[in-house]
C-alpha positions in Angstrom: -71.8 111.4 176.1 -68.2 112.4 176.4 -65.7 109.7 177.2 -63.6 110.2 180.3 -60.0 111.1 179.6 -57.1 108.9 180.9 -54.0 111.1 180.9 -50.8 109.1 180.4 -47.2 110.2 180.9 -44.5 108.2 179.2 -41.5 107.6 181.5 -38.0 107.5 180.0 -37.9 103.7 179.8 -41.2 103.7 178.1 -40.0 105.6 175.0 -40.9 103.9 171.8 -43.7 101.7 173.3 -47.3 102.0 172.2 -49.8 103.7 174.5 -52.5 101.4 176.0 -55.0 100.8 173.2 -58.3 99.0 172.6 -57.7 96.2 170.1 -61.4 96.1 168.8 -64.3 98.5 168.7 -66.1 96.6 171.5 -63.2 95.9 173.8 -63.6 96.8 177.4 -59.9 96.7 178.2 -56.9 98.4 176.7 -53.8 96.3 176.2 -50.7 97.5 177.9 -47.1 96.5 177.1 -44.0 95.5 179.1 -41.2 98.1 179.2 -38.6 95.5 180.1 -37.3 92.0 179.3 -37.5 89.3 181.9 -38.0 85.6 182.4 -40.3 84.0 184.9 -39.7 80.4 185.9 -42.7 78.4 186.9 -44.1 79.6 190.3 -42.3 83.0 190.0 -43.9 86.4 190.1 -42.7 89.9 189.2 -43.9 93.5 189.1 -43.4 94.2 185.4 -42.7 97.8 184.4 -44.8 99.5 181.8 -42.9 102.8 181.5 -46.1 104.7 182.0 -47.7 106.8 184.7 -51.4 107.7 184.6 -53.9 110.2 185.9 -57.1 108.4 186.4 -60.1 110.8 186.3 -61.8 111.4 189.7 -64.6 109.0 190.3 -62.9 106.2 188.4 -60.3 103.4 188.9 -58.1 101.7 186.4 -58.5 97.9 186.8 -55.6 95.6 185.8 -56.8 92.3 184.3 -55.2 89.3 182.7 -55.2 88.7 178.9 -57.4 85.7 178.6 -55.6 83.8 175.8 -52.2 84.2 177.5 -53.7 83.0 180.8 -55.3 79.9 179.2 -52.4 79.0 176.9 -49.4 79.6 179.2 -50.8 79.9 182.7 -50.0 83.6 183.2 -52.0 85.3 186.0 -52.3 88.9 187.1 -52.0 88.6 190.9 -54.5 90.6 193.0 -56.7 90.7 189.9 -58.4 92.9 189.2 -55.7 95.2 190.5 -56.7 98.8 191.2 -54.9 102.0 190.2 -56.5 104.8 192.2 -57.3 108.2 190.8 -54.7 109.9 193.1 -51.8 107.5 192.3 -49.1 109.0 190.0 -46.3 106.5 190.1 -45.4 104.0 187.4 -48.0 101.4 186.5 -46.5 98.0 187.1 -48.3 94.7 186.4 -47.9 91.9 188.9 -47.6 88.7 186.8 -47.2 85.1 188.0 -46.2 82.1 186.0 -48.6 79.4 187.0 -47.6 77.3 184.0 -45.1 74.5 183.7 -42.5 76.2 181.4 -40.3 79.3 181.8 -42.0 82.4 180.5 -40.1 85.0 178.4 -41.5 88.5 178.6 -40.1 90.8 176.0 -40.2 94.6 176.0 -43.2 95.7 173.9 -45.1 92.5 174.6 -48.8 93.0 175.5 -49.0 91.8 179.1 -52.3 92.9 180.6 -55.5 94.8 180.0 -56.5 98.1 181.7 -60.2 98.7 182.3 -61.4 102.2 183.3 -64.3 101.7 185.7 -66.5 104.0 187.8 -66.1 104.0 191.6 -68.5 104.8 194.3 -67.1 105.6 197.8 -69.3 104.4 200.6 -70.1 106.3 203.8 -69.1 103.9 206.7 -71.5 103.6 209.6 -70.8 101.4 212.6 -74.0 99.7 214.0 -74.7 97.3 216.8 -76.7 94.8 214.7 -77.3 94.1 211.0 -80.6 93.4 209.4 -81.6 89.7 209.0 -81.5 88.0 205.6 -82.5 84.5 204.3 -78.8 83.7 203.9 -77.6 85.1 207.2 -74.0 84.3 208.0 -73.7 81.4 205.5 -70.2 81.5 204.0 -68.4 80.0 201.0 -70.6 77.6 199.1 -73.6 78.1 201.4 -76.0 79.1 198.6 -75.1 76.2 196.3 -76.5 73.3 198.5 -79.8 71.7 197.9 
């Protein structure tokens, strides 16, 4: 099986930074780095530049996910996670980070800030109907399947 190709264009402010890369043979996500220095006070959020633009293959999306150790240790979250980079987007990849921790967070250029996961996408055909089929759950909402 041939791996899909993720084409990456380095923008001027991304010069000298590593391309996204898998850190282990079994990793699902490629680490991506910041292309700028910034500080996030507790409660703040920012769209952090990566200095990269991508061409995601048709039939795929590039998902943006948090780095788990950073999230646990410092309370860093990727907002709207997983974020989606569509196959027809050609702008700069930016990572929306939030500081949910208690201390100011320093982000340095070249620091690994998120993971990128290439995932297949299926587009649905949308059909409007008058009624939906019945199920055992029905319209039960949040927490409805966890009650005894």
